[in-house]
C-alpha positions in Angstrom: 76.1 -40.5 90.4 74.4 -43.9 90.7 72.4 -45.0 93.6 70.9 -48.3 94.7 67.6 -47.7 96.5 66.6 -50.4 99.0 64.7 -50.7 102.2 62.9 -52.9 104.7 65.6 -55.5 105.2 64.0 -56.6 108.5 67.0 -58.5 109.6 66.0 -61.1 112.2 62.5 -61.6 110.9 61.0 -65.0 110.9 58.2 -66.6 108.7 55.7 -68.3 111.1 58.6 -69.3 113.3 61.1 -70.2 110.5 64.4 -68.3 110.8 65.1 -66.3 107.5 68.5 -65.0 108.4 70.3 -67.3 105.9 67.8 -66.3 103.1 68.2 -62.6 104.0 72.0 -62.7 103.9 71.9 -64.5 100.5 69.6 -62.1 98.9 71.4 -59.1 100.2 74.7 -60.4 98.8 73.0 -59.7 95.4 73.3 -56.0 96.3 77.1 -56.4 96.6 77.2 -58.0 93.2 75.1 -55.1 91.8 77.5 -52.6 93.3 80.2 -54.1 91.3 78.5 -54.9 88.1 76.6 -51.6 87.8 79.2 -49.3 89.2 77.0 -48.1 92.1 78.3 -45.1 94.0 75.9 -45.2 97.1 73.4 -47.7 98.6 70.6 -46.2 100.6 68.4 -48.2 102.9 65.2 -46.4 103.7 64.3 -47.8 107.2 63.5 -51.1 108.9 67.0 -52.3 108.8 66.2 -54.7 111.6 62.8 -56.3 112.5 62.8 -55.3 116.1 64.1 -52.5 118.3 66.5 -54.9 120.1 67.9 -57.1 117.3 69.5 -60.5 118.0 73.2 -60.9 118.0 72.9 -63.0 114.8 70.9 -60.2 113.1 73.5 -57.5 113.9 76.3 -60.0 112.6 74.5 -60.2 109.3 74.2 -56.4 109.0 77.9 -56.1 109.8 78.9 -58.6 107.2 76.6 -57.2 104.4 77.6 -53.5 105.0 81.3 -54.5 105.2 81.0 -56.2 101.8 79.2 -53.2 100.3 81.9 -50.8 101.6 84.6 -53.1 100.2 82.9 -53.2 96.9 83.3 -49.5 96.7 80.0 -48.0 97.6 79.0 -45.7 100.4 76.1 -46.6 102.5 73.3 -44.3 103.9 70.7 -45.8 106.1 67.9 -44.5 108.3 65.7 -46.2 111.1 62.2 -47.3 110.3 59.3 -47.9 112.7 60.8 -51.4 113.6 64.1 -50.0 114.5 65.4 -48.3 117.5 66.8 -45.0 116.3 69.2 -44.7 119.3 70.6 -48.1 118.9 70.9 -47.9 115.2 72.8 -44.5 115.5 75.4 -45.7 118.0 78.9 -44.8 116.8 77.4 -43.2 113.7 80.2 -40.5 113.8 82.9 -43.1 113.7 81.1 -45.2 111.2 80.8 -42.3 108.8 84.7 -42.3 108.4 84.5 -45.8 106.9 81.6 -44.8 104.5 78.6 -46.0 106.6 76.3 -42.9 107.2 73.5 -43.6 109.8 70.9 -40.7 109.8 69.0 -41.5 113.1 68.8 -38.1 114.9 65.6 -36.2 114.3 67.1 -32.9 115.4 69.7 -33.4 112.6 67.5 -34.6 109.8 68.3 -31.4 107.7 72.1 -32.3 107.8 72.7 -34.2 104.7 75.4 -36.7 103.7 77.3 -34.7 101.1 78.7 -36.7 98.1 80.5 -35.5 95.0 80.8 -36.5 91.4 81.9 -34.9 88.2 78.7 -32.6 88.2 79.2 -31.3 91.7 77.5 -31.9 95.0 74.7 -34.5 95.9 73.0 -33.9 99.2 71.5 -37.0 100.7 69.1 -36.4 103.6 67.9 -39.3 105.8 64.7 -38.8 107.6 64.4 -41.3 110.5 60.9 -42.7 111.2 59.0 -39.8 112.8 56.5 -41.0 115.3 54.2 -38.0 115.7 53.8 -37.9 119.5 57.6 -38.0 119.9 58.7 -36.0 116.8 56.6 -33.0 117.4 58.4 -32.4 120.5 61.8 -33.0 119.0 61.0 -30.7 116.2 59.4 -28.1 118.3 55.9 -28.3 116.5 53.7 -29.2 119.3 50.6 -28.9 117.2 51.8 -31.5 114.6 49.9 -34.7 115.7 50.0 -36.7 112.4 52.6 -38.2 110.3 51.8 -35.8 107.6 52.3 -32.8 109.8 55.8 -33.9 111.1 57.0 -34.9 107.7 55.8 -31.6 106.4 57.9 -29.9 109.0 60.9 -32.2 108.2 60.7 -31.5 104.5 60.5 -27.7 105.1 63.8 -28.0 107.0 65.3 -30.1 104.2 64.3 -27.6 101.5 65.6 -24.7 103.7 69.0 -26.3 103.8 68.9 -27.2 100.2 68.3 -23.6 99.4 71.7 -22.7 100.8 73.3 -25.3 98.4 72.7 -23.8 95.0 73.3 -26.4 92.2 73.2 -29.4 94.5 71.2 -32.4 93.6 69.1 -33.9 96.3 67.9 -37.3 97.6 65.6 -37.9 100.5 65.2 -41.3 102.4 61.9 -41.5 104.2 59.8 -44.3 106.0 56.1 -43.6 105.5 52.9 -44.7 104.0 52.5 -42.3 101.1 49.1 -41.8 99.4 48.8 -44.1 96.3 50.8 -46.9 97.8 49.5 -50.4 97.9 50.3 -52.3 101.2 51.1 -55.9 101.8 50.1 -58.3 104.6 53.5 -58.1 106.2 53.8 -54.4 107.2 53.2 -53.4 110.7 50.6 -50.6 110.9 52.1 -47.2 111.7 48.8 -45.5 112.2 45.2 -46.1 113.5 42.4 -45.7 111.1 44.5 -44.5 108.2 44.8 -40.9 109.6 48.6 -40.9 109.1 48.6 -41.4 105.2 51.1 -38.8 103.9 50.2 -37.0 100.6 52.9 -37.3 97.8 53.3 -33.5 97.5 54.8 -33.2 101.0 58.0 -34.4 99.3 58.1 -31.8 96.6 61.2 -29.9 95.9 63.8 -32.8 95.7 65.2 -34.8 92.8 64.5 -38.3 94.3 62.7 -39.7 97.2 63.7 -43.3 98.3 60.7 -44.6 100.3 60.5 -47.5 102.7 57.7 -49.1 104.7 55.6 -50.7 102.0 57.0 -54.1 101.0 55.7 -54.2 97.4 57.9 -52.4 94.9 56.0 -49.5 93.4 56.2 -46.1 91.7 54.1 -43.3 93.3 55.6 -40.7 90.9 58.7 -41.0 88.6 60.8 -39.5 91.4 58.9 -41.0 94.4 59.3 -44.7 94.8 59.1 -47.7 97.1 61.8 -50.4 96.5 59.9 -52.9 98.7 61.5 -55.6 100.8 64.1 -57.8 99.5 62.3 -60.9 100.6 58.6 -61.9 100.9 57.6 -61.8 104.6 54.1 -63.1 104.3 52.3 -65.7 102.1 50.2 -62.8 100.8 53.4 -61.9 98.9 53.8 -65.3 97.4 54.7 -64.9 93.7 55.7 -61.2 94.1 58.8 -60.1 92.2 61.3 -58.4 94.4 63.7 -55.8 93.3 65.7 -52.7 94.0 65.9 -49.4 92.1 69.1 -48.2 90.3 68.9 -44.4 90.3 71.0 -42.2 88.0 71.5 -38.5 88.7 73.1 -36.2 86.1 74.0 -32.6 86.1 70.4 -31.6 85.9 69.0 -34.0 88.6 67.1 -37.3 88.2 68.2 -38.8 84.9 67.0 -42.5 85.0 65.5 -45.1 87.2 65.4 -48.8 86.5 64.5 -51.9 88.3 67.2 -54.5 89.2 65.5 -57.8 90.0 66.5 -59.8 93.1 66.7 -63.5 93.3 64.4 -65.6 95.5 66.5 -68.0 97.8 63.3 -69.9 98.8 60.0 -69.3 97.2 56.6 -69.1 99.1 53.8 -71.4 98.0 50.1 -71.7 99.2 48.6 -75.2 98.8 44.8 -76.0 99.2 43.3 -79.5 99.3 42.7 -82.4 101.6 45.6 -84.0 103.5 45.6 -87.1 101.3 45.6 -85.2 98.1 48.5 -82.9 99.2 50.5 -85.9 100.4 50.0 -88.0 97.1 49.6 -85.5 94.3 52.8 -85.6 92.1 52.0 -82.0 90.7 53.3 -80.6 94.1 56.8 -82.2 93.6 58.2 -78.9 92.3 57.3 -77.0 95.5 58.7 -79.5 98.1 61.6 -77.2 98.8 59.6 -74.0 99.1 58.2 -72.3 102.3 54.6 -73.7 102.3 51.4 -72.6 103.7 48.6 -75.2 103.6 44.8 -74.7 103.6 43.3 -78.1 104.5 39.8 -78.7 103.2 39.1 -82.1 105.0 35.6 -82.2 106.3 37.0 -83.4 109.6 40.2 -82.1 111.0 43.0 -84.7 110.5 45.1 -85.8 113.4 48.6 -84.1 113.6 48.5 -82.8 110.0 51.5 -80.5 110.3 53.8 -83.5 111.1 52.4 -85.4 108.2 52.7 -82.5 105.9 56.3 -81.9 106.8 57.2 -85.5 105.8 56.8 -84.2 102.3 57.1 -80.5 102.5 60.0 -79.9 104.8 59.5 -76.2 105.0 55.8 -76.2 105.7 55.5 -73.5 108.3 51.8 -72.6 108.3 48.6 -74.6 108.4 44.8 -73.6 108.2 41.9 -75.9 108.5 39.0 -74.5 106.4 36.9 -77.6 105.8 34.7 -77.4 108.9 34.1 -73.5 109.0 31.7 -71.2 107.4 32.6 -68.2 105.4 32.0 -69.8 102.0 35.2 -71.8 102.4 37.3 -68.7 103.0 39.6 -68.6 106.0 39.1 -66.0 108.8 42.2 -64.2 107.6 40.9 -63.9 104.1 37.5 -62.6 105.4 39.3 -60.0 107.5 42.0 -59.0 105.0 42.1 -55.3 104.2 39.8 -54.3 107.1 40.9 -51.8 109.7 41.2 -52.7 113.4 38.0 -50.8 114.0 36.1 -52.8 111.4 37.4 -56.2 112.8 36.3 -55.1 116.3 33.0 -54.1 114.9 32.4 -57.4 113.2 33.2 -59.2 116.5 30.6 -57.2 118.3 28.0 -58.0 115.6 29.0 -61.7 115.8 28.7 -62.1 119.5 25.4 -60.3 119.6 23.8 -62.4 116.9 23.8 -59.7 114.1 23.1 -56.6 116.0 25.7 -54.0 114.9 27.5 -51.7 117.2 25.8 -48.3 117.8 27.5 -45.0 117.1 28.3 -44.5 120.8 29.9 -48.1 120.9 31.9 -47.4 117.8 33.3 -44.2 119.6 34.2 -46.3 122.5 36.0 -48.7 120.3 38.0 -45.9 118.5 39.1 -44.6 121.8 40.1 -48.0 123.1 42.0 -48.8 120.0 43.8 -45.4 120.1 44.7 -46.0 123.8 46.1 -49.5 123.0 48.2 -48.1 120.2 49.7 -45.3 122.2 50.4 -47.8 125.0 52.3 -50.1 122.6 54.3 -47.1 121.4 55.2 -46.1 124.8 56.2 -49.6 125.7 58.4 -50.0 122.5 60.0 -46.6 123.2 61.0 -47.7 126.8 62.9 -50.7 125.2 64.8 -48.4 122.9 
């Protein structure tokens, strides 16, 4: 059996206000071509199908067209919600949709009920784990002491392995949306934890033939059987130049037989340009990127008047602008200076700055931790109310 592992479509996402739906539908059309050319049996989407809990009508229309084309090409489709999706909305009509070959696994209580597929070697059990927010999932799973992502996923995988034990000879695939230890994040993922406490160790997923991971937007291999496909498009300028792909996964009679990367096209590339406004508007070397999505770092000593309008006369898809010429930080932008730092570190730097160099005390850092945790829980509760 051949699977195509993809994730993090984020339908409806924009890039600094620029609508990406056209580019998203174009690159996802490559999956349809792959199903035909590579004789793919099932396409799996490991979470973050949409970019928000309440997607736009245009985003849902793109999903309808793409999935319809995949089904007509001869593949089944299995998808699960990520932390951007509303599990309840995504799971609407899941029973009816399964008749057509679209299997939505969105119910936490039923995560150990696999999609059962068959080939010449027998049964393949595909388990879809919806994104498990610990404060909600611990009640749904009946493990009240499980307060981390690792703890609720450990319980979920125990249930998967228990069901798999009752299916001797079945090969197994798990879809999961999580930040697994060893993974390298990008700028465009929304944090699913505070302070890194919800990092999930790879051994949590032991006992299955292949784990199709979602959440991190950079394609990467944690172990040969534990991989991130990454997002099909770059969703931040930090991903400029990053090659996008999906994984083609082959299962034989013994389990995992082979995994290989299938490159995806880039409908519109992302480019970061640095220089003065006059240089950027006149330099012929930039002619090759005029059709790209462009982010500009202006180094003029004095901020030019209306620079975005002027830049867009040459770079039609210039969507982001930073002026770095008049600031400190050794010429680096604030975003660069803060990149890779946790929310707590950023807050601590702010306290140090406004107090003229005096760092936060241990007691003050504790207050910041509590405040950030409270804000995170409030945001989760607010998002849950919209689902």
